[in-house]
N, C-alpha and C positions, 0 to 999 in steps of 0.2 A: 049445453057447453060448460057448464059448472060439473055436471056428471064426469064429462071426460077428464077435466083437469083433474078431479079427485083420483080417478083410476089409475091416471099415469102417475101420480105422487105414490101411491100404494105400491105400483108395480116397482118403480124405482128404489123405495124403501126396502121391498123384499131381495131384490137384486144387491143390496149394498150388504143388507144382513147375510147373504149368502157367502158374498165374498170375504166378509170379515170371518165367517165361519171356516171357510175355506183356508184362510191364512194361519189361522189358528191350529187346524188340521195339521197343516205342512210343519208349522213349528214344532210341533209335538213329535211328530214323525222324526224330524232331523235332531230333536234333542235324543231321542230313542236311540237314533243310529249311532250317535256321537258317544254315548256312555259309555265308560270303561268296562270291559267285561269281567274284571274282580278287582276287589279291594285291595290283593296283594300286589296288583301289579305296578311296577315301578315306573316313573319317568323317565325318559333318556332323551339324549340330545337327538333332533331331527337327524335323520339318515340324509345322507348328500345325493343321494341317487332317487329320491323321490321328491315330486313339486314342493310339498309341504316342507322336507327337510332342508331343502336349499335355501328357502325363505328364512325358515328358523335360524340356519347358520349365518346367513348374511346380517340378520337383526343383531346375532351374538357378536357379530364381528364390530358393527356399527357401535353397539354399545361400548365395546373394549376402546373401539378407536376415541369415542367420545371421552373416556375416563383418561384417555392416555393425553389427549389435548389439554384436558382440565390440568392434568399434574405437570404437565410441560409449562403450561401458563403459570402455575403457581411457582415453581422453580426460577422461572423468568422474572416474576415479582420480587423472590427473596434475594436474587442475584443483583437487581437493582437496587434494591435496599442496602445491601452489603456495601455496593460501589458508593452509593451515597454516602453510608456512616464512613466509609474509608476516606473520601474526599473532605468529610468533615473532619477527621482526625488529622489529615495531612495539614489542613488549613491552620488548625489549633498549635500544632507543633510549629508550624512557620511563624505564626502570631506569637507562641510563648514567649520568646526572648523579649519582645518589645513591651507585650503586657506585665511581664513579671519585673521587668525594669521598672516601669512606671510605678508597679505595686512597692517597689522598693524605695518610693521617694521621689522617683522623677517624673511625675504626672500621672497618676493612675487614670486611666478611662472609665467613667463613671457608668457607662451603659451596662444595662443588666445582662451579664454573660448567659450563655447555656450552662446547664449544671456540668455536662463533661468539660467544658472549659475551665470552668471553677475549680472542678476536680483536679485538673492539669497543673494550673496555675498554685493550686494548695500544695501539691505534691512538690513543686519547685521551689516554694518559699520554705517548706520543711527541709529541703536540702541545704539551702544557704543557713537556716537557722541553725541546723545541728552542726554545721561546720564553724571552724573558730573565723568568722568573716567580722561580725559585729562585736564578738566579746569572747574572752578567753574561756577556758574550760579547765574545771579543777581536775588536775592529774596526780595519780598516786605516786608515779616517781619519776626521776630525771630522763629515765630510759622510755618512758610513754609518750614524751613529745614528739610530734612529728616535724622533722626539721625541713627548711625550705632548700631548694638548690637555687642558684643564682645563675644570671645569664647575660650575654650581650648579644649584638647581631652575629658575631663570630663565634663565640665561645659558650660552653657551658662548664659551670664550677659545681662540681657534684661530691656528696659526700661518699655514697656507697660506690666505691671502686672495685674492690675485690681484687682478684690478680691480674684481671685482663683488660679493665677499664682503668682511665687516668684521671686524676684529679682536676686537670682541665683538658677538654676536648672538643673538637668540632663535633655537633650532632650528626655522627653518621647514618644512624637510624632514620629512616625515612619517616616513619611515623613521630618519633619525638622532634625532628626538624620541622615539618608540616605542622605539628601542634603549636610550636612555639610561633611559627610565621604567623599563623591563623590569629593566635592572640594579638600579635603586633598590629597586625591590619586590622582587626576589629577595633584596636584602641585608635589607630589613625582615623577611621571612619567616624568614629565618635567624636575626635577630636575638630575633624574637618566638617561636621555636620552644620550646614548653613542657619539651622533653625536655634543652634546655640552660639553662634558666634556673629560677630558685627560684620558688615559687608565688606569691610577693607581688611579684615584680619588676613594674616599671612597662612599659607597652607602649610601643614605638618607633613614631613617626610620620615622615611626610616632613619636618615641621619640624625632626626632630633631625638631618637631613642638612647638613651644613656646605660639604663640596665634594668632588669627584672629580676623578679625572685617567685617562685611558683613552688607549689608543694601537692601532693596528691593525697587525700584521705579515701581509702580505697572504697568505703561504704558509701561517700557523700560526693566526692567530685573533686576538680582541681581548682585551685585558687591561685589566681596570677597578681601580682601588683607590679605595675609597669611605670616608670619613670621617665619622663621626656624633658627637653629643655623647653623653659617658659619664654615669656615674650621679654623679660629683662633679667639682667644680672642677678643672680641668686635667686630667682625664680624657678620654679619648676611645675610641671603637669603631672599628676599621678592618676592613674585609672585603675580601679580595682575589678577584676573580672572574676566571674566564676562559671566553671563548666559541671553543671550536675550531671554528668554521665549522658549529656544532651548537647541542645543548643546552648552556646556560650551566651552568658548574659553580663550585661552592664550591672553593677552593683551600685558603684558610687566615681563621682568625677569631682575632683577637687583642685584647687589652685594653692600652691604652698609657696611661700615667701619666707624662703631662709636668711635674709638679709640681716636681720637682728637677733638670728638665733646664736648665743654665746655657748661655747662648750668650756666647760672646767674639766681640764684634764688633771687628773690626782694621781701621784706616783710615790708611792711608799718606797724608802731607801734606807739603808745602812752601808756605809763603805761603799765599794763598787766605783771607786771614782770614774776607772778607764771607760767602764759601760756607760755612767752617767754623762761623760764628756761626748761619746759616741750618740746617745740618745739626744742631747741638747744640739748636735748638729743636724740630725734629722728634724728636730722640733723647730729650728731655726728656718730651715728650708720649706717644710710643709706648713706649719701653722703661722709662722710670723710674716715671710716673704709672700706665701702663696694664698693663704686663706684669709687671715687678718682678723678672724672672730673667735679666739681662743685665749683664755686664762689657764695658768699653769700654777698648780698646788704642789709642792714637795713636802712630805713630810717626813724629816729625818730623825732617826733614832739613834740616840749615843752622841758623844763628842768626837770620837776619832774620826778623822779626816773631815771634819766637818767645815774646817777653813777653804780645803780645796773645793769642794762642794758649791760652798758660797762663792769662791772666785769664779766659777765656771757660769754660775749664774749672773755674777755682775757684770763679767766681761761680754756674755751674750746681751745682756741688758744695755749696755753702753753702744756695742757693735751695732746692734739692729734697733735702738731706740725702743726697746719694749720695756713696758712698765707693768705689764698686766700678769704678774706673779705674786705668788705668796709662800713664804717659807716657813714651816712649822717645825720646831725641835723638840722631841721627846724623850724622855729618859727610860731606862728599862731595856728590856729584852725585846729584839725584833718581833713584830706581830704584823703581818700583811693585814689582816681584816681591822685592827685598831687603827693602822695608819690610815688606811681608806675611809675609814668611820669618823675619824676626828677630821680629815679633810673634808670630807662632804658636810660634815656639820658646822665647819668653821666659816661656811659661807654665809654672809649677813644681807646680801642682795636679794633680789627677787627670784623666783623659783629659776633654776640654772639647770642645763642639761650636763649630766656627769660623764667622763670618760673613764672608767677605771683601768689603770695602764701599768705595766711594770716597765724597769729601765733596760730590759733586753728586748722591747718591742719596736718594730719599725714600721710606719704607717705612712699612707701616702693623704695628700690633700683631698682626694677623690673620695678617701674613706671617711673623711670628717663629713662629706656631706651625706654619704651611706647612714652614719650614724645619726645625723639630724633627720633623715628621712624616714627611718625605721623607729622612731619612738614619738610617744605622745604621752604627755602627762595625764595621768587617770586613766589611760587607756592601753599602751603599748610600750614594752621593754625591748631592749636588742642586745641578744647574746651571739655576735658573730662567732664563726669559726676560723680560726686564722690559720696560716700555713706554716708549719714547723719546718725550719731548716734543718737538713742532715749536716754532719761533720764537712765543712769543705777539705779538710785536708784528706780525707777518703773520696771526696766525689772528685775533687780535682787532682788526685794524687799522681796521675799518669801526665800531668801538665807540667811545664816549668814552673809556674808560679798560680798562685790563687788569685783569680780575677778580683776587680774592686767589688765593694759589698752590691753596689747599684746593679752589677752584671750576674751577681748570685742570686738575686732576688727574681727568679723565674719558676712558675708554677709547672713543675714535671713531676713525672714518676720518680726520676733519678735523683731528682734534688730536694725533696722533702714531702711531707705529707699533711692532710688537714687533721688538724688537732682537735677532733672531736671528742676527747674525753677531757677537754679544759674548759672551765667555765669562768676564768678570772677576769678576761677582757670583755667589759659589758658597756652598754651605753644605756642611761636611765634617768629620768628627771629627779631632782632632789625631793621632790614633794612625795614620790612613790617610793622613793629609798627609805624616807622617814616613817612614811605611813606602814611599810611592810614591817618595820622593826629595825632595820641596819643589819650590820654584821654579827654574829655571834663572838663577844668579845672573851670568852672563856678559850677558843683556839688559839695555840700560840704558834709562832713560827710561819713556815710556808704550808699550804696545803689546807683544805679541809673547808674553809671559811666561804669559798666560792661557791661551793657545790651547795652549801647550806642555804646562802642567800638564794641560789637558782631554785632551789625546791621551794622556798616560799614563795616565789612568784607564780612556780606551777600549781600551788596549791590555791592561788588567788583567782580572780576574775579577769585579771590582765592578760591581754595577749603576750606572748612570749616569741618573739621571732629570733628564730634560729637558723643561721644560714650561712655556707662559706663566702667569705669576701676575698676580693682579689688584690686588696691594697693594705692587708694586715698581716705582718710578719713575725713569727717567733724565731729570734736569731740564735743560732747554735752556741752554746757554751759548755764547757766541759762538767759533767755531772760526775761529784765524787761519791763513792760509796764508801764510808768511814768504817773503820774496824769495831766502833762500839754497837752497830747493829747486830741484832741476833741473825742465826743463819737463815731464816726464813726472810726476815727483812732485807738481809743483805741480797739474797737471790732475786726478791723482787726488784731492788734496786738496780741490780747488773741488767735485769730484763728491760727496765726502763731505759736504761743507758743504751742498750742494743739497739731498742726502738728508734732512738733520736740519733743514732751515730749514721747509719746509711740504710739504703733499701734493702729489701731481701735479696735482690740479686747481689748487690754489691758485697754484703755480708757473706753470700756463698762464695764469691769470688776470694774472699780474705779466708775462709774456712779451708778452701780447697787449693790454697795458692802451692802447696808443696805439691800436688798432683800436677797442677798446672805446668809448675816449672819443670818437672820431670819429664812431662810430655814435649816440653819445648827442648829440652837437652836431647830427648832421643830423635826429634825431628831434625835436629841441627847435626846430629852423628850420621844420620842416614844421608842427609845431603853431602856431608863430607866424604863419605864412602863411595857414593857416585861419582864424584869427581876424580877421586885417586883410581 
């Protein structure tokens, strides 16, 4: 039995060995059959008409399809990432206004922001800091200052009029109208914010808006200062907004109480009794009867007609029960700068708001509040641009009579112009005037001293507010060009006189009046000949 088993195992072993040798032989033969016939034979894509070619072509197509799917998937991932980044940037822009406002001192969110959001806020802060919002910027000349334009709900009072625009106009252009409306609405939202008001506070509406001023620095943005009625008499609400060529930002909200803000109106004078009488009529109505928070300082040069001037002051004092005035008499030649300087330094009380004025100026009680609202000791001085009246005799020459003064004081292209080359009327605190060095007392007569003082403020760090105001007028008076002037000075004097006489169109009518009259005569003759 054992011998049978051993024989069977030997036979199976030999069969397995034979099978292995057979498989090796077949493998060798297959390899020899598949070996390329020459080393210089190049590989080519399988042919489609052979079984092996079809399979290879399908394999290549499958490989290309797989690569295409991978590329599409990569693009989809990139698009999704871009969409996510775009959504984040949009959120940052929407939140930028509130975050930047908080960073300006209105409650900064201390949560750690992402780097992109921090960069955005840093840019907005830099725009606000570069603009004249918190502090003034030193400027080289008086022409470098960017003036404000002022506006109400209905009108815009603008300096750059040219020949097609008007000094007072409704904002016809939609972009300007929408811009100002958005600023007012943004301010009202802030005023009515429940988080910043008591539960029973009255809601603010557009009717509470008094006036605003705005200016655009082309490389920074637009600054708005909006004034609203306060909760009590002599109280106001002001909002300072800034649009850094992006979302409008609330910079500051403050409550201003002007009930105790006294204005010292300083008027230098020599003779001109009739003009002073007219000035005191306006002063009595606007300052004494309506405002009631004004002191008058008259600095009189010489002694000629001094009794008449004192008599006008005393009569006003008795009739209106007014005692808040000071009369200073100086000897020597008239000097506007010296008169204003002496009047400002004569004040012995606490720091007072000064209004440097001339006798041929007409102002309203609303202007006095504008004067208060645009000045701040150590921070801000106010240089309003007044509206200069044309010669009423030319303006109303075709009328039977010149209307009363109050009816003449309308802001239109035909009645006057913004006197943007004048810097004599200004509101500033006495402390700022003293610290800046006052007027140059070497300047005699009229002119020059106001520009010199204005330049000193421009060279300082104080904010200079320069804007046209609707309640301040320069009354027309005849300008005399004396024979003692040189030919060049006389020419300049006549040019200035022409500028103050009438508008471009009205002067043109005077220049071409002979041609106009000749045309009318010809038309009349034609009409007469047709009738005959």
